N, C-alpha and C positions, 0 to 999 in steps of 0.2 A: 504494500500500500504506500502511495506517495503522500507525504505530509509536509506541511510548512513547519519550519523550525528556525528559530532565531539564533540558537547557539547549540554547541555540542559538548558534552562532557568529554574530558580527556582520559577518563578511566578506561582501562582495558583489562578484561578478565579472560584469562586463558589457562589451560590446564597446567598447573605447577610451574608456570614460567611467566616472566615479563615479556612484553612484546614491543614492536616498533612504535615510534611516535604515532599517536593516534589521530586519525582524521575523523573518527566516529567511535562508536561503541561496538565491541564485538564480544559475543559470548561463545564459548566453545566447549565441546565435550570430546570424548575419544572418537566420536563418529562424525562430528560436523561443526559448522560455524553458522552464526547469524550475525551479520554486520549491519549496523545502522550507518549507511554511507551518505555523507553530505554531498550535494550537488550544487555547484555555484552557477548563478545565472550568467548569461552573456552581458557584456558591458556595451550598451548601445551608443555610448559616447566615444568609443574608439573603433578603428577599423577592425573588421573580422580578422584580418591578418595578425592582429595583436594577440589573438588566441585566448583572451579572457573568457572564461566559461567553458574551456576545453577540459572536461573531467576525464582524464585517463584512468581507467578503472581496472582493478584486479578482480577476477571472478574465480571462486574455488574450482579446482580442476575437475572434480566430480560435482555436478550441479543438476537441478531439476529442469533447466531451461532447454538446453540442446540447440535451439535455433534462435536467431535474432528475433523472430516474431514472438516466441514464447517469453524471451527475456524482456521485451518491451511490455508485453501484457502482464506478466506476473509481477513486474516492478511497478506497475501502475503508470507507466509513461504514456504520453499522449500519442495515440495511434490513428486518429481520424482528423479530418478537416481539410479544406481546400483553401489555398494551395498547400502542398506538403510541407512548406516551411513553417507552418503553424504547429507541426508535430515535433516530437523529440527526434534528434538525429543521432545515428550511430556511425562509427568509423573504425576501421582496422587497417593495419599496414602489413603487407606480405613481405617478410624479410628477404625472401628469395629473389624478389623482383624490385622491391621498393615501392610497388604500386599500392595506392590507397584505395579502399573501397568504402563508399559512404552511401547510406540509405536512410530514408525517413522511416520511423516506426509505422507499421501498417503496410509496408512494402517489403519485398525480399524476405518474406516470412520464413522461408525454408533454409536460408543461409545458416550454416552451422556456426556455433560458437566454438572456437578452437582452444582447447585446454592449454593454459600457459601463456596465451597471447592476450595482451591487454586490449581493451576496447574503449573507445572514446564516446562519452555521452555528452551531447550538447543540447541544452534546453532551448525551446523557442523563445522569441523575444517577448511573448506574453507573460513569461515567468520572470519576475523582476527581483525576487528574494531567494535566499538560500533555501533549498528544500532537502529532503532526504528520501532514500529508498532503502528497503530491506533486501539484502543479498544473502542467500543461504547456499550451503553446499559442504563438501568435504574435500580432503586432499588425496591426491594420487602420489604416494611416495616413490613410485618407480618411474614416473614420467620424466624423460630427459628433455631439456630445453636445447634447441639447436637453431643456429643461424649461420649463414655464410659469412665469409670475410667481407668487411665493408669495402665498397668500391668507391674510390675518390670521384667526386663530381656527380654522384648519384645517391639515391636512397637505398640501394641494394646493401643488405646487411643491417638495416635499421630494425632492431628487434624490441618491440614494446613488451617488456617482460611483466607478466602478472605475478607480482611478488606474493608468495603464500602468506596467509594471515598469521600463521604461527612460525614464520621464518626465524632462524637464528641470527640473521643479518640485521644489524642496527643501522649501518651506514652504507653509502654507495661503495666505500672501500671494501666493506665486507662482501658485497656482491661481486666486485672485481676479483676478490680472492676465490670465492666459491666457483665462479665461472672460469677461472684460470685465464683471465683477460690479460693482455700484454701490458706490462707495467714498467718496461725498460726504457729504451730510447724512444724519442719522439718520432713519429706520432704514436701515442699510447692508445689503449682502449679507453673508451669514455662511457660515463653514465650521465644521463640527463634527466632532470625532473622538471616538469612543467607545472608552474603554480597556477591553479585554475582560477584564483581570485584576480591576479594581475595579468596573467598570460605570459609572464616572464619565464624564460627557460634558464635553469642553472645547469651548466655543463662542467663536469669535473673529469680530470684525467686519473686513470688508475695509477696507483703508486705514489700519490701526492697527498699532502696534508688536507687539501681541499676535499678530496674524495672521502677521507675519514671523517671530515666535519659535516658532510652533507647527510643529514638523517633521512631515513625512509619514512613515509607516511602511510599509516594503515589504510588499506583499501586502494592505494594508488599503484598504477603501473609506472615503470621507469623505462627509459630508452637506453638499450645497450648497443654498443657499436665497437667492433674491434677491427682496425685496419690491417692487422698483421696475420690474422688467422681466423678460422671459423670458431664459433662459440658452441660448446657442447658440455652440458653439466646437468646434474640432478640437484635441485635446490635442497639445501640443508634445512631442517626444521626441528622444532622441539618434539 
């Protein structure tokens, strides 16, 4: 169910463990998660290119949605109205090609959600305040994350990583280590976080103090890119 909300508690409850910096509230058991995920509205005072209101979202690898259509419906996103711009919009990026696919809720209903791949939710301009959705699911501990080597001058290799809700990683630097990303000579592997409130992107290089200082946010996907080698790893978790 979609609901209006003016603020979110920073408390995180997880089985016998602390979790990443919270963007909402998550409860967990040995079998699943229930996350109260905040969604920021677009900022109509700045160009769309500023990306304010781009909510890059992590979804549990096992979930009851399966398709984009079910994801929109079960989260209570807006699925009807003409033109389609009055509906919620979803987007994903294929790391193998760098191509982005975007669709309005209520269309492309059979497109599958890909476990481990982040998905962007963008609210229509009629929504002007922060809202929240409930996301549920559980983890697949054997699923390997893969992406090709980043190709200069293109988006090939851009992997929006759906960080598990019970990850052991606290910072971007931890993700670099888990994924075995290049942290030696420049150019290094990078982790990027897009702030959905401001639209600003923070890009940090693996092996640097900045990477260790960039905290992950509960429920957010982050962009991984390695210009030296393909990415292949199984995310660590509690």
